[in-house]
N, C-alpha and C positions, 0 to 999 in steps of 0.2 A: 583432233585429227594427230596433232603432235604427241599427246601422250598415248597414242594407241588405243583409244577407247572406242574408235568408230573407223570404218574403212574410208578410203578416199575413193570419190566417183571418178568416172571417167573425164567428166568435165572440169572437175577440180584438177585432175592431172595434167591436163591441157593448160590450165592457166598458169599451174605452178612451173611446168616447165617453160612457158612462155615469160613470166617473172625471172626465173634463174638462166635464160638465155641458151637452154638445151633442148634437145629433142626428148619427148616422152619416154622413147625406148631407154633412154639413158638412166632415167629415174628408174625403171623396172628391172634392167638387167646390170648386175654387178659386173664391174670390169676391172681388169689388171692394168694399171698404167694409165696413160691419158690424163686429162684434166681432172684434179679431184674435186668432185662437187659436194662432197659430204660437209665441208667446212659451211660452205654457203649456205647448205640448208640446216645447220644447226645453229649458227650464229647469226645474230640480227641486231639492229641497231644503228648500223652506218653502212655505207657502201663499200662492198667488198668487189676488188677488181682482181682480174686474173693474175696479176703479178703478185698479189698478196698470198694466193692460193698455196703454193708450195711450203711457205712457213705454217701457214695456218693448218695445213694437212698434216705437217710434222708436229704440231702442237696437239692435234687432236689425236693423233697416234700416241703421243707421250701420255695425255691424259687417260686414253684407254688403257695403256700398259700398266699403269699405276695401280688400277684395280682398287679392290678394298683393302683396307687397312684395319685390322683387329684393335689397334692401339688408338685408332683415331676417335676422339671424344670432341666433337664440334660444338662450340659455344651455341647456346640457344637464346637469341635475343627475346625479350617479352613480347608476345604477339600484339598487345595493344599499341607498341610503338608504330610498328609497320602499318597500323590502321590510320594513324595521324595524316595530316596534311603534308606534302613531301618537305617542305622547308623545316616545320617543327620536327617530323620523324627523323630527318638526316642530323640535325642538332642533337636532339636526344640520345639517338644512337651512338653518335660519336661520343658522348659523356659516358654512356653506359658501357661502351666497350674499352673505355680507358680504365674505367673502375674495374672491369672484369680481368684486365690484364695487369692490373696493380701500378698503372700510371697515375700520377698525382694531376691535378688540372693545370699544373705550370710546366711540366717536363717536356722538353722537346723530344720528339720520335726520332731518333737517328741511332742505328740505322732502322729501317721499317721492315725489312723482310722478316726477321725474328717474329715481330706481333703476328704478321699475317700468316707465318707457318703454325705459329701457336693456336691459331684459330682453325687449324685443320686445311690450309690451302698450300699446296705446293707453289714455288714461284720459278718461272721460267721465262728467260729472255732471248728475243730472236731479233735479228735487224731486218725491218720491213723495208720496202722500197721508200726512197726520199718521197714521191707522190703519193704514198698511202695516206689514207686519211684515218687509219687506225691507231689509236693510242694503246690500246690494251684489250684483252678479252679474257672471258672466263668461262669456264664450264662448271655449272652447278649440278651434283648429282647427290641422292640420299644413300644410295647404295655403295658408292665408292668414293675415293678421294676426289675432291675438287682441285682445280689448278688454274693458275692465272699466268697469261703472257702479256709480258711488257715490251714495247717498241724500244729497242735499245737505241734507236737511231736518234731518240729525242735527248735533250740534256737531262742530266740527273734530278734536278728540280721538278721537271716535267714528269719524269718517271716515278718519283715518288708520288706526286698527286694521281697519277694514273693507277699505282698499286692501291692506294687507299680508295680511289673511286671503284675500283674492282671487288675490293674488300666489302663496300657496302653492298653490293650485288649479293655476295655471299650470306652476308648476315640478314638482308632484308628481302631478298627475293629467293625464296627457297622452294618455290614450285618448281623449280629444275630449268634446265635448258642452258642455251649459250647466250652469251652478250659480247657482241663486238662493240666497242665503244670509242668514241672520239671524245675523251674527257675533256670537259671544258674548265679552264683555270680562270676564266672571267666570264660576265653574263653575255649571252649571244641574244640577236636579234629573232624574234619570231618564237613560236612555241616550242617547248622542250619537253620531251616525254616525261611523265611524271616519275618514272623510276630512274631516268637519267639525272633530272633535276635533284632527286634526293640524293644520288650517289654523289653529285658535286658538292651539295650542302655537307654530306657527312664528311668527304675528302676535307674540305676547307675546316670544319669546325673540329676535326680529329688532330689536323696538322697545327692549326693554329685556334686552339680553344679560347672562349671569350675571356676566361679569366686571366691567362697567360698574357694575352693581348693587353688588357688593361693594365695588369701589373708592370709588364714590360714598359708600357709609355707613360704610366704614372701621370702626373700632373704637368709634365713637360709639354711644350708647343709640339704639335704633330707637323713635322716637316720631311722633307725628302731623304734627309740622313736618318732621320727615326724610321721611317718605313724601311730602308735598306737594311739597317741594323736589326729590324724585327724578322725581315725576311731572310736574312743571313742566319739568325740564330735558330730559327726553327725550320730551316732548309726548304723553303717556300719561294716559289717565283715572284718576281716583281708584280707581274699580273694577279696572281692568286692572292698576294698580300693586299693589292690595292682592292680586289673584289670583296675579301673578308672584311676589311676596314669599312667598305661601303654597306655590307649587310650588316655590320654592328653599328651603324649610324654613327660612325666616328669621322666619316669623310661624307661632304656633300655630293650631288651628281657632278656639278661643274668642277668640283676640286678633282674628282675619280678621273674625270675625262682628260684634264690637264697632266696630272701626274701619269697616266697610262701614256700619254704622247711623249713625255719626258724619257720615259722608259727606265730600265734597270742601269747600273753602274757596268761599264764596260769589263767584261772577263770573259775567259774562254768556258762558255757552257758546253761546247760541243765535243770537249775531251780530244782536241787534236792532238795531245802527246801520244794517245792510245786509241785507235779506231774503235768503235763500238764492236762488240763481239758479235759473231754472226749467230751462232746458236749458244746458249748457255743453260745449265740448270744448277739449282743449288744442291748441297751435299746430301741431304736427305732425299731429295728426288732421284740424285745419281745412284745412290746405293740401291734403292727399289727398281730401277732402270736396268741396272747392271746384272741384277738377279733375274729379272723378267722378259726384258728386251735389250740385250746389249748392243744390238744394231743401232739402236737410237743413240746411243753414245760415241758413235764413231766420229762424228765431226762436232762435236760439243766440248765446251769447256766447263769446268765444274768451279761453282763459286762458293765459299762459305756460306752457311745458312744464314748467317746474320749480317752479310755484306754483299748480298746481291743488288740490292738497291740501296745507295748511301742514306 
């Protein structure tokens, strides 16, 4: 149905309207103004509330305005990788992408935005409501440029993890469509969708590669100071660092629980000195929007291509 290979029946239309909390006629009749329902229909993976929709509608408009790019040469991950179990696929895809972009197995990825845009993905930031469960979302298409939205209300280290998580969707979930995600920096109780788990593993393995972790720690005793040093060097949150060490079996389950409760060192992760931007696009995205849809730039800040997410 989503791919347009078969029509929607009347019964399915009624069910869709009920799931989206709208009337069936709203799905049938295009309307100007009112609540934007398009992002709700295109994005999936996390609960989307009405307060999220203005920013998601703007992001959808940006992605549509970008259109096709004749110079866009997306990286193509080996198909066999995406067919592996999610944990193995995420780990191997992270190693492959590091090699494809010229990164060594030990290099920290700072800043991250340049590598995402090198893969063919435009980077956009927007401040979603504090109550929003969305960390980021991505629209993946084969016929036009893809774009990723990052929730700029989150601390910089969380934004980095989100951006790497959405990059995994771009590389591994190429069947197309939209993904709205609550990127997980640490294991969650209950089942996790296969593609979401794979994206989480990719983000952790890309930002904290196994070889770099082991070389950084060496033969020194693993304590809280070492963990803080590792997270600071690679630009990863305390929670994500603990989760990665646990995945690499460098920490036991009991140790990980204690270290998570202790938490990170006190610092200003919320950028109190400068409030997060309301809407922002990177330079490469801004140039294309200025030519195709200048009205979308009216309330945006423009960020350097390599500096959108530290």
